[in-house]
A tleap script that builds the chain and sets N, CA, C and O, in Angstrom:
source leaprc.protein.ff14SB
mol = sequence {
  NMET VAL ASP TYR ALA ASP PHE LYS ILE ALA
  GLN ASP VAL ILE ASP THR LYS GLU GLU ASP
  ASP PHE TYR ARG ILE GLU LEU SER ASN LEU
  ARG ALA ARG MET ASP PRO SER TRP TYR ASP
  TYR ASN GLY VAL SER VAL PHE SER SER MET
  ALA TYR GLU HIE ALA ALA LYS LEU GLN LYS
  SER ILE GLY VAL TYR SER ASN ASN ILE ASN
  SER TYR THR TYR ASN PRO ASN THR PRO VAL
  TYR ASN SER MET PHE SER LEU LYS TYR VAL
  PHE ASP ARG LYS ASN LEU ILE SER ASP GLY
  GLU TYR TYR LYS ASN ILE TYR GLN ASN ASP
  THR TYR THR VAL TYR GLU ASN ASN TYR CTYR
}
set mol.1.N position { -87.196 161.963 161.960 }
set mol.1.CA position { -88.504 161.978 161.343 }
set mol.1.C position { -88.575 160.881 160.295 }
set mol.1.O position { -87.644 160.677 159.516 }
set mol.2.N position { -89.671 160.200 160.292 }
set mol.2.CA position { -89.809 159.046 159.415 }
set mol.2.C position { -89.866 159.409 157.939 }
set mol.2.O position { -89.583 158.559 157.094 }
set mol.3.N position { -90.217 160.631 157.606 }
set mol.3.CA position { -90.329 161.006 156.198 }
set mol.3.C position { -89.053 161.652 155.647 }
set mol.3.O position { -89.006 162.014 154.471 }
set mol.4.N position { -88.033 161.797 156.470 }
set mol.4.CA position { -86.813 162.492 156.058 }
set mol.4.C position { -86.156 161.801 154.848 }
set mol.4.O position { -85.767 162.469 153.890 }
set mol.5.N position { -86.036 160.492 154.891 }
set mol.5.CA position { -85.392 159.762 153.786 }
set mol.5.C position { -86.171 159.943 152.483 }
set mol.5.O position { -85.572 160.164 151.430 }
set mol.6.N position { -87.498 159.850 152.546 }
set mol.6.CA position { -88.314 160.055 151.343 }
set mol.6.C position { -88.179 161.477 150.815 }
set mol.6.O position { -88.160 161.697 149.604 }
set mol.7.N position { -88.086 162.440 151.728 }
set mol.7.CA position { -87.892 163.828 151.297 }
set mol.7.C position { -86.568 163.965 150.544 }
set mol.7.O position { -86.525 164.552 149.463 }
set mol.8.N position { -85.495 163.428 151.111 }
set mol.8.CA position { -84.181 163.559 150.493 }
set mol.8.C position { -84.132 162.881 149.117 }
set mol.8.O position { -83.476 163.384 148.204 }
set mol.9.N position { -84.814 161.758 148.968 }
set mol.9.CA position { -84.867 161.089 147.662 }
set mol.9.C position { -85.578 161.989 146.652 }
set mol.9.O position { -85.098 162.163 145.532 }
set mol.10.N position { -86.711 162.558 147.039 }
set mol.10.CA position { -87.449 163.461 146.152 }
set mol.10.C position { -86.620 164.704 145.838 }
set mol.10.O position { -86.610 165.176 144.701 }
set mol.11.N position { -85.934 165.227 146.835 }
set mol.11.CA position { -85.099 166.407 146.622 }
set mol.11.C position { -83.958 166.091 145.655 }
set mol.11.O position { -83.613 166.929 144.821 }
set mol.12.N position { -83.374 164.914 145.749 }
set mol.12.CA position { -82.311 164.516 144.819 }
set mol.12.C position { -82.818 164.464 143.379 }
set mol.12.O position { -82.104 164.848 142.452 }
set mol.13.N position { -84.040 163.992 143.196 }
set mol.13.CA position { -84.646 163.960 141.860 }
set mol.13.C position { -84.747 165.376 141.297 }
set mol.13.O position { -84.415 165.617 140.137 }
set mol.14.N position { -85.206 166.304 142.124 }
set mol.14.CA position { -85.343 167.696 141.694 }
set mol.14.C position { -83.970 168.330 141.471 }
set mol.14.O position { -83.781 169.051 140.491 }
set mol.15.N position { -83.014 168.075 142.358 }
set mol.15.CA position { -81.656 168.612 142.190 }
set mol.15.C position { -81.052 168.160 140.863 }
set mol.15.O position { -80.407 168.949 140.173 }
set mol.16.N position { -81.258 166.906 140.509 }
set mol.16.CA position { -80.745 166.377 139.247 }
set mol.16.C position { -81.405 167.078 138.063 }
set mol.16.O position { -80.738 167.428 137.090 }
set mol.17.N position { -82.704 167.277 138.152 }
set mol.17.CA position { -83.449 167.967 137.089 }
set mol.17.C position { -82.976 169.408 136.936 }
set mol.17.O position { -82.825 169.894 135.815 }
set mol.18.N position { -82.742 170.089 138.040 }
set mol.18.CA position { -82.381 171.508 138.026 }
set mol.18.C position { -80.892 171.748 137.788 }
set mol.18.O position { -80.494 172.865 137.457 }
set mol.19.N position { -80.072 170.725 137.952 }
set mol.19.CA position { -78.622 170.835 137.869 }
set mol.19.C position { -78.130 171.865 138.880 }
set mol.19.O position { -78.275 171.643 140.082 }
set mol.20.N position { -77.558 172.980 138.442 }
set mol.20.CA position { -76.992 173.962 139.372 }
set mol.20.C position { -77.872 175.192 139.555 }
set mol.20.O position { -77.452 176.153 140.200 }
set mol.21.N position { -79.070 175.187 139.008 }
set mol.21.CA position { -79.936 176.358 139.104 }
set mol.21.C position { -80.509 176.517 140.508 }
set mol.21.O position { -80.779 175.533 141.197 }
set mol.22.N position { -80.690 177.773 140.920 }
set mol.22.CA position { -81.354 178.066 142.187 }
set mol.22.C position { -82.850 177.860 141.996 }
set mol.22.O position { -83.414 178.269 140.981 }
set mol.23.N position { -83.478 177.237 142.956 }
set mol.23.CA position { -84.934 177.106 142.943 }
set mol.23.C position { -85.428 177.090 144.374 }
set mol.23.O position { -84.692 176.758 145.303 }
set mol.24.N position { -86.685 177.456 144.532 }
set mol.24.CA position { -87.299 177.499 145.861 }
set mol.24.C position { -88.396 176.438 145.918 }
set mol.24.O position { -89.177 176.274 144.981 }
set mol.25.N position { -88.433 175.715 147.057 }
set mol.25.CA position { -89.482 174.717 147.275 }
set mol.25.C position { -90.111 174.952 148.646 }
set mol.25.O position { -89.567 175.668 149.486 }
set mol.26.N position { -91.255 174.337 148.845 }
set mol.26.CA position { -91.901 174.343 150.153 }
set mol.26.C position { -92.672 173.044 150.328 }
set mol.26.O position { -92.991 172.345 149.367 }
set mol.27.N position { -92.952 172.755 151.566 }
set mol.27.CA position { -93.836 171.652 151.904 }
set mol.27.C position { -95.256 172.193 151.979 }
set mol.27.O position { -95.466 173.327 152.409 }
set mol.28.N position { -96.229 171.392 151.565 }
set mol.28.CA position { -97.618 171.847 151.630 }
set mol.28.C position { -98.106 171.900 153.073 }
set mol.28.O position { -99.074 172.594 153.385 }
set mol.29.N position { -97.432 171.165 153.944 }
set mol.29.CA position { -97.835 171.110 155.344 }
set mol.29.C position { -96.568 170.981 156.182 }
set mol.29.O position { -95.972 169.907 156.260 }
set mol.30.N position { -96.166 172.073 156.801 }
set mol.30.CA position { -94.933 172.061 157.580 }
set mol.30.C position { -95.146 171.481 158.973 }
set mol.30.O position { -96.226 171.600 159.550 }
set mol.31.N position { -94.109 170.858 159.499 }
set mol.31.CA position { -94.129 170.353 160.873 }
set mol.31.C position { -93.771 171.466 161.860 }
set mol.31.O position { -94.310 171.532 162.965 }
set mol.32.N position { -92.862 172.330 161.443 }
set mol.32.CA position { -92.371 173.410 162.300 }
set mol.32.C position { -91.951 174.563 161.409 }
set mol.32.O position { -91.864 174.406 160.191 }
set mol.33.N position { -91.695 175.690 161.986 }
set mol.33.CA position { -91.270 176.857 161.206 }
set mol.33.C position { -89.868 176.653 160.612 }
set mol.33.O position { -89.473 177.361 159.686 }
set mol.34.N position { -89.139 175.700 161.140 }
set mol.34.CA position { -87.755 175.500 160.720 }
set mol.34.C position { -87.584 174.382 159.694 }
set mol.34.O position { -86.466 173.908 159.496 }
set mol.35.N position { -88.639 173.956 159.049 }
set mol.35.CA position { -88.517 172.874 158.073 }
set mol.35.C position { -87.495 173.158 156.971 }
set mol.35.O position { -86.768 172.239 156.593 }
set mol.36.N position { -87.399 174.384 156.432 }
set mol.36.CA position { -86.353 174.615 155.433 }
set mol.36.C position { -84.943 174.306 155.958 }
set mol.36.O position { -84.093 173.834 155.203 }
set mol.37.N position { -84.699 174.566 157.220 }
set mol.37.CA position { -83.389 174.239 157.798 }
set mol.37.C position { -83.245 172.745 158.050 }
set mol.37.O position { -82.199 172.162 157.762 }
set mol.38.N position { -84.286 172.127 158.582 }
set mol.38.CA position { -84.232 170.699 158.902 }
set mol.38.C position { -84.019 169.861 157.642 }
set mol.38.O position { -83.167 168.972 157.616 }
set mol.39.N position { -84.801 170.151 156.596 }
set mol.39.CA position { -84.719 169.368 155.366 }
set mol.39.C position { -83.681 169.915 154.384 }
set mol.39.O position { -83.413 169.287 153.359 }
set mol.40.N position { -83.097 171.074 154.685 }
set mol.40.CA position { -82.077 171.704 153.857 }
set mol.40.C position { -82.595 172.052 152.464 }
set mol.40.O position { -82.126 171.520 151.458 }
set mol.41.N position { -83.573 172.958 152.430 }
set mol.41.CA position { -84.059 173.452 151.151 }
set mol.41.C position { -84.249 174.964 151.209 }
set mol.41.O position { -84.388 175.546 152.284 }
set mol.42.N position { -84.254 175.588 150.033 }
set mol.42.CA position { -84.509 177.024 149.922 }
set mol.42.C position { -86.018 177.216 149.920 }
set mol.42.O position { -86.689 176.953 148.923 }
set mol.43.N position { -86.535 177.674 151.037 }
set mol.43.CA position { -87.979 177.820 151.167 }
set mol.43.C position { -88.399 179.234 151.487 }
set mol.43.O position { -87.584 180.155 151.537 }
set mol.44.N position { -89.685 179.384 151.702 }
set mol.44.CA position { -90.286 180.660 152.062 }
set mol.44.C position { -90.369 180.795 153.581 }
set mol.44.O position { -90.159 181.882 154.120 }
set mol.45.N position { -90.669 179.713 154.263 }
set mol.45.CA position { -90.887 179.737 155.711 }
set mol.45.C position { -89.613 180.096 156.471 }
set mol.45.O position { -88.515 179.664 156.120 }
set mol.46.N position { -89.790 180.900 157.524 }
set mol.46.CA position { -88.655 181.361 158.321 }
set mol.46.C position { -89.041 181.431 159.787 }
set mol.46.O position { -90.141 181.857 160.139 }
set mol.47.N position { -88.122 181.008 160.628 }
set mol.47.CA position { -88.172 181.333 162.043 }
set mol.47.C position { -86.755 181.678 162.443 }
set mol.47.O position { -85.855 180.842 162.362 }
set mol.48.N position { -86.560 182.908 162.872 }
set mol.48.CA position { -85.213 183.331 163.232 }
set mol.48.C position { -85.288 184.549 164.130 }
set mol.48.O position { -86.089 185.455 163.899 }
set mol.49.N position { -84.464 184.565 165.139 }
set mol.49.CA position { -84.402 185.751 165.989 }
set mol.49.C position { -83.830 186.935 165.214 }
set mol.49.O position { -83.955 188.079 165.651 }
set mol.50.N position { -83.208 186.672 164.075 }
set mol.50.CA position { -82.638 187.733 163.245 }
set mol.50.C position { -83.602 188.205 162.153 }
set mol.50.O position { -83.283 189.142 161.421 }
set mol.51.N position { -84.770 187.577 162.031 }
set mol.51.CA position { -85.731 187.965 160.997 }
set mol.51.C position { -86.286 189.354 161.289 }
set mol.51.O position { -86.454 189.742 162.445 }
set mol.52.N position { -86.560 190.076 160.244 }
set mol.52.CA position { -87.093 191.420 160.396 }
set mol.52.C position { -88.587 191.379 160.697 }
set mol.52.O position { -89.340 190.650 160.052 }
set mol.53.N position { -88.998 192.155 161.665 }
set mol.53.CA position { -90.407 192.249 162.033 }
set mol.53.C position { -91.249 192.723 160.848 }
set mol.53.O position { -92.362 192.239 160.645 }
set mol.54.N position { -90.722 193.663 160.072 }
set mol.54.CA position { -91.458 194.182 158.919 }
set mol.54.C position { -91.711 193.081 157.885 }
set mol.54.O position { -92.773 193.043 157.264 }
set mol.55.N position { -90.747 192.196 157.705 }
set mol.55.CA position { -90.942 191.090 156.771 }
set mol.55.C position { -92.032 190.150 157.266 }
set mol.55.O position { -92.851 189.684 156.473 }
set mol.56.N position { -92.055 189.868 158.556 }
set mol.56.CA position { -93.094 189.004 159.128 }
set mol.56.C position { -94.473 189.647 158.970 }
set mol.56.O position { -95.446 188.963 158.656 }
set mol.57.N position { -94.553 190.938 159.182 }
set mol.57.CA position { -95.831 191.644 159.027 }
set mol.57.C position { -96.262 191.686 157.563 }
set mol.57.O position { -97.448 191.551 157.262 }
set mol.58.N position { -95.310 191.872 156.657 }
set mol.58.CA position { -95.634 191.845 155.236 }
set mol.58.C position { -96.193 190.485 154.843 }
set mol.58.O position { -97.221 190.404 154.171 }
set mol.59.N position { -95.521 189.418 155.260 }
set mol.59.CA position { -95.987 188.079 154.928 }
set mol.59.C position { -97.412 187.856 155.439 }
set mol.59.O position { -98.244 187.284 154.735 }
set mol.60.N position { -97.686 188.300 156.644 }
set mol.60.CA position { -99.032 188.130 157.189 }
set mol.60.C position { -100.054 188.920 156.375 }
set mol.60.O position { -101.164 188.446 156.133 }
set mol.61.N position { -99.680 190.110 155.960 }
set mol.61.CA position { -100.626 190.942 155.211 }
set mol.61.C position { -100.947 190.378 153.829 }
set mol.61.O position { -101.964 190.737 153.236 }
set mol.62.N position { -100.088 189.499 153.312 }
set mol.62.CA position { -100.368 188.899 152.001 }
set mol.62.C position { -100.799 187.441 152.107 }
set mol.62.O position { -100.780 186.712 151.115 }
set mol.63.N position { -101.191 187.013 153.319 }
set mol.63.CA position { -101.872 185.736 153.464 }
set mol.63.C position { -101.092 184.584 154.037 }
set mol.63.O position { -101.585 183.455 154.030 }
set mol.64.N position { -99.891 184.820 154.536 }
set mol.64.CA position { -99.085 183.746 155.104 }
set mol.64.C position { -99.178 183.822 156.625 }
set mol.64.O position { -99.193 184.914 157.193 }
set mol.65.N position { -99.241 182.668 157.283 }
set mol.65.CA position { -99.267 182.695 158.743 }
set mol.65.C position { -97.986 183.343 159.254 }
set mol.65.O position { -96.891 183.027 158.788 }
set mol.66.N position { -98.129 184.248 160.212 }
set mol.66.CA position { -96.974 184.920 160.794 }
set mol.66.C position { -97.274 185.284 162.230 }
set mol.66.O position { -98.424 185.516 162.601 }
set mol.67.N position { -96.224 185.330 163.037 }
set mol.67.CA position { -96.400 185.787 164.417 }
set mol.67.C position { -96.187 187.297 164.528 }
set mol.67.O position { -96.211 187.849 165.628 }
set mol.68.N position { -95.981 187.961 163.396 }
set mol.68.CA position { -95.758 189.416 163.333 }
set mol.68.C position { -94.460 189.869 163.978 }
set mol.68.O position { -94.251 191.067 164.173 }
set mol.69.N position { -93.589 188.932 164.310 }
set mol.69.CA position { -92.334 189.311 164.958 }
set mol.69.C position { -91.134 188.747 164.193 }
set mol.69.O position { -90.336 189.498 163.632 }
set mol.70.N position { -91.017 187.408 164.178 }
set mol.70.CA position { -89.802 186.827 163.602 }
set mol.70.C position { -90.025 185.495 162.885 }
set mol.70.O position { -89.078 184.736 162.679 }
set mol.71.N position { -91.257 185.212 162.508 }
set mol.71.CA position { -91.479 183.973 161.761 }
set mol.71.C position { -92.693 184.083 160.852 }
set mol.71.O position { -93.632 184.835 161.116 }
set mol.72.N position { -92.646 183.312 159.774 }
set mol.72.CA position { -93.795 183.155 158.894 }
set mol.72.C position { -93.710 181.776 158.264 }
set mol.72.O position { -92.623 181.266 157.991 }
set mol.73.N position { -94.874 181.179 158.039 }
set mol.73.CA position { -94.954 179.787 157.624 }
set mol.73.C position { -95.795 179.643 156.371 }
set mol.73.O position { -96.950 180.066 156.334 }
set mol.74.N position { -95.213 179.046 155.351 }
set mol.74.CA position { -95.933 178.813 154.100 }
set mol.74.C position { -97.009 177.754 154.295 }
set mol.74.O position { -96.777 176.714 154.912 }
set mol.75.N position { -98.161 178.031 153.771 }
set mol.75.CA position { -99.231 177.055 153.562 }
set mol.75.C position { -99.632 177.234 152.116 }
set mol.75.O position { -99.420 178.314 151.565 }
set mol.76.N position { -100.201 176.228 151.472 }
set mol.76.CA position { -100.566 176.423 150.065 }
set mol.76.C position { -101.245 177.781 149.873 }
set mol.76.O position { -102.210 178.115 150.560 }
set mol.77.N position { -100.723 178.542 148.938 }
set mol.77.CA position { -101.135 179.922 148.771 }
set mol.77.C position { -101.613 180.170 147.357 }
set mol.77.O position { -101.776 179.233 146.575 }
set mol.78.N position { -101.837 181.417 147.032 }
set mol.78.CA position { -102.360 181.779 145.724 }
set mol.78.C position { -101.281 181.665 144.650 }
set mol.78.O position { -100.092 181.718 144.962 }
set mol.79.N position { -101.680 181.510 143.396 }
set mol.79.CA position { -100.701 181.499 142.303 }
set mol.79.C position { -99.885 182.790 142.244 }
set mol.79.O position { -98.709 182.760 141.880 }
set mol.80.N position { -100.491 183.910 142.593 }
set mol.80.CA position { -99.773 185.181 142.582 }
set mol.80.C position { -98.657 185.169 143.625 }
set mol.80.O position { -97.526 185.551 143.327 }
set mol.81.N position { -98.968 184.733 144.843 }
set mol.81.CA position { -97.947 184.645 145.891 }
set mol.81.C position { -96.820 183.706 145.457 }
set mol.81.O position { -95.643 184.049 145.572 }
set mol.82.N position { -97.179 182.537 144.963 }
set mol.82.CA position { -96.163 181.562 144.558 }
set mol.82.C position { -95.252 182.120 143.471 }
set mol.82.O position { -94.048 181.861 143.479 }
set mol.83.N position { -95.807 182.875 142.547 }
set mol.83.CA position { -94.994 183.480 141.495 }
set mol.83.C position { -94.121 184.604 142.040 }
set mol.83.O position { -92.949 184.723 141.683 }
set mol.84.N position { -94.703 185.425 142.905 }
set mol.84.CA position { -93.962 186.547 143.483 }
set mol.84.C position { -92.720 186.084 144.241 }
set mol.84.O position { -91.690 186.757 144.217 }
set mol.85.N position { -92.815 184.933 144.916 }
set mol.85.CA position { -91.704 184.436 145.716 }
set mol.85.C position { -90.959 183.290 145.033 }
set mol.85.O position { -90.221 182.545 145.677 }
set mol.86.N position { -91.159 183.160 143.723 }
set mol.86.CA position { -90.447 182.173 142.900 }
set mol.86.C position { -90.492 180.766 143.488 }
set mol.86.O position { -89.487 180.056 143.497 }
set mol.87.N position { -91.639 180.377 143.969 }
set mol.87.CA position { -91.816 179.033 144.498 }
set mol.87.C position { -92.020 178.081 143.325 }
set mol.87.O position { -93.068 178.094 142.680 }
set mol.88.N position { -91.017 177.262 143.056 }
set mol.88.CA position { -91.051 176.405 141.879 }
set mol.88.C position { -91.648 175.032 142.162 }
set mol.88.O position { -92.302 174.458 141.291 }
set mol.89.N position { -91.433 174.487 143.375 }
set mol.89.CA position { -91.910 173.145 143.698 }
set mol.89.C position { -92.618 173.124 145.047 }
set mol.89.O position { -92.238 173.832 145.979 }
set mol.90.N position { -93.643 172.304 145.127 }
set mol.90.CA position { -94.317 172.047 146.400 }
set mol.90.C position { -94.285 170.547 146.631 }
set mol.90.O position { -94.723 169.765 145.787 }
set mol.91.N position { -93.759 170.154 147.787 }
set mol.91.CA position { -93.726 168.751 148.188 }
set mol.91.C position { -94.954 168.523 149.057 }
set mol.91.O position { -95.072 169.088 150.145 }
set mol.92.N position { -95.857 167.699 148.572 }
set mol.92.CA position { -97.146 167.507 149.236 }
set mol.92.C position { -97.227 166.123 149.859 }
set mol.92.O position { -96.976 165.123 149.186 }
set mol.93.N position { -97.574 166.060 151.137 }
set mol.93.CA position { -97.764 164.772 151.796 }
set mol.93.C position { -99.170 164.636 152.385 }
set mol.93.O position { -99.487 163.622 153.007 }
set mol.94.N position { -100.003 165.647 152.192 }
set mol.94.CA position { -101.349 165.660 152.771 }
set mol.94.C position { -102.446 165.810 151.718 }
set mol.94.O position { -103.599 166.073 152.061 }
set mol.95.N position { -102.100 165.645 150.445 }
set mol.95.CA position { -103.063 165.793 149.346 }
set mol.95.C position { -103.731 167.169 149.348 }
set mol.95.O position { -104.943 167.275 149.158 }
set mol.96.N position { -102.947 168.206 149.561 }
set mol.96.CA position { -103.455 169.570 149.542 }
set mol.96.C position { -103.301 170.230 148.176 }
set mol.96.O position { -103.913 171.264 147.908 }
set mol.97.N position { -102.480 169.626 147.310 }
set mol.97.CA position { -102.196 170.159 145.980 }
set mol.97.C position { -102.674 169.126 144.969 }
set mol.97.O position { -102.725 167.934 145.275 }
set mol.98.N position { -103.023 169.573 143.770 }
set mol.98.CA position { -103.421 168.621 142.733 }
set mol.98.C position { -102.980 169.119 141.367 }
set mol.98.O position { -102.720 170.306 141.169 }
set mol.99.N position { -102.901 168.179 140.429 }
set mol.99.CA position { -102.613 168.539 139.041 }
set mol.99.C position { -103.688 169.490 138.549 }
set mol.99.O position { -104.832 169.446 139.002 }
set mol.100.N position { -103.315 170.330 137.638 }
set mol.100.CA position { -104.305 171.233 137.070 }
set mol.100.C position { -103.635 172.390 136.385 }
set mol.100.O position { -102.527 172.262 135.862 }
set mol.101.N position { -104.297 173.505 136.387 }
set mol.101.CA position { -103.792 174.689 135.707 }
set mol.101.C position { -102.514 175.221 136.344 }
set mol.101.O position { -101.649 175.745 135.643 }
set mol.102.N position { -102.382 175.094 137.677 }
set mol.102.CA position { -101.274 175.726 138.380 }
set mol.102.C position { -100.111 174.800 138.699 }
set mol.102.O position { -98.977 175.264 138.817 }
set mol.103.N position { -100.361 173.508 138.840 }
set mol.103.CA position { -99.316 172.569 139.237 }
set mol.103.C position { -99.304 171.340 138.335 }
set mol.103.O position { -100.329 170.918 137.798 }
set mol.104.N position { -98.099 170.784 138.191 }
set mol.104.CA position { -97.932 169.551 137.430 }
set mol.104.C position { -97.194 168.541 138.312 }
set mol.104.O position { -96.121 168.843 138.836 }
set mol.105.N position { -97.762 167.352 138.476 }
set mol.105.CA position { -97.139 166.272 139.246 }
set mol.105.C position { -95.922 165.776 138.469 }
set mol.105.O position { -96.044 165.330 137.329 }
set mol.106.N position { -94.740 165.860 139.100 }
set mol.106.CA position { -93.535 165.428 138.385 }
set mol.106.C position { -92.797 164.280 139.071 }
set mol.106.O position { -91.887 163.696 138.483 }
set mol.107.N position { -93.177 163.949 140.305 }
set mol.107.CA position { -92.519 162.847 141.007 }
set mol.107.C position { -93.389 162.433 142.193 }
set mol.107.O position { -94.098 163.242 142.792 }
set mol.108.N position { -93.305 161.138 142.507 }
set mol.108.CA position { -94.062 160.643 143.659 }
set mol.108.C position { -93.324 159.464 144.283 }
set mol.108.O position { -92.787 158.609 143.578 }
set mol.109.N position { -93.305 159.431 145.618 }
set mol.109.CA position { -92.805 158.262 146.338 }
set mol.109.C position { -93.823 157.910 147.421 }
set mol.109.O position { -94.951 158.402 147.380 }
set mol.110.N position { -93.459 157.083 148.373 }
set mol.110.CA position { -94.419 156.627 149.384 }
set mol.110.C position { -94.970 157.757 150.246 }
set mol.110.O position { -96.087 157.653 150.754 }
set mol.111.N position { -94.214 158.824 150.418 }
set mol.111.CA position { -94.621 159.909 151.320 }
set mol.111.C position { -94.997 161.183 150.591 }
set mol.111.O position { -95.975 161.833 150.961 }
set mol.112.N position { -94.253 161.555 149.571 }
set mol.112.CA position { -94.407 162.856 148.932 }
set mol.112.C position { -94.830 162.746 147.474 }
set mol.112.O position { -94.444 161.829 146.750 }
set mol.113.N position { -95.633 163.710 147.079 }
set mol.113.CA position { -95.879 163.983 145.675 }
set mol.113.C position { -95.286 165.357 145.416 }
set mol.113.O position { -95.605 166.322 146.111 }
set mol.114.N position { -94.430 165.442 144.419 }
set mol.114.CA position { -93.770 166.705 144.105 }
set mol.114.C position { -94.491 167.341 142.922 }
set mol.114.O position { -94.663 166.732 141.866 }
set mol.115.N position { -94.906 168.588 143.138 }
set mol.115.CA position { -95.584 169.347 142.102 }
set mol.115.C position { -94.712 170.504 141.668 }
set mol.115.O position { -94.096 171.180 142.493 }
set mol.116.N position { -94.666 170.725 140.373 }
set mol.116.CA position { -93.977 171.894 139.825 }
set mol.116.C position { -95.009 172.984 139.574 }
set mol.116.O position { -96.065 172.735 138.992 }
set mol.117.N position { -94.693 174.184 140.016 }
set mol.117.CA position { -95.547 175.342 139.791 }
set mol.117.C position { -95.405 175.762 138.332 }
set mol.117.O position { -94.302 176.084 137.890 }
set mol.118.N position { -96.489 175.763 137.587 }
set mol.118.CA position { -96.443 176.114 136.176 }
set mol.118.C position { -96.132 177.587 135.930 }
set mol.118.O position { -95.783 177.966 134.812 }
set mol.119.N position { -96.254 178.413 136.954 }
set mol.119.CA position { -96.085 179.860 136.792 }
set mol.119.C position { -95.074 180.446 137.783 }
set mol.119.O position { -95.254 181.568 138.258 }
set mol.120.N position { -94.038 179.712 138.089 }
set mol.120.CA position { -93.087 180.232 139.076 }
set mol.120.C position { -92.356 181.419 138.518 }
set mol.120.O position { -91.510 181.999 139.198 }
savepdb mol mol.pdb
quit
């Protein structure tokens, strides 16, 4: 994928900022359900034959796309959802997120703008 290198550079910036702390990130627009695995980040989105059906149904009931069986995919969501799931950063490549009350732009490269959730 052509954006992989830009993603890794942005992720390195965040890793340096966070040092050894655990944090969760997501892309504002995923290519596939497996983006957290492909890009190697702690995300919300899941596709797994081992995923619990109840978790997929819960995610759907609170506004996340889900197949109700074994996957759910993050799309920009409410501040409450983002806080509930400790989503600290959103990597945006489609201009779906903006500076404001909920997010702060902390890094940008040719492909991604990284926003920090003010209320994670």
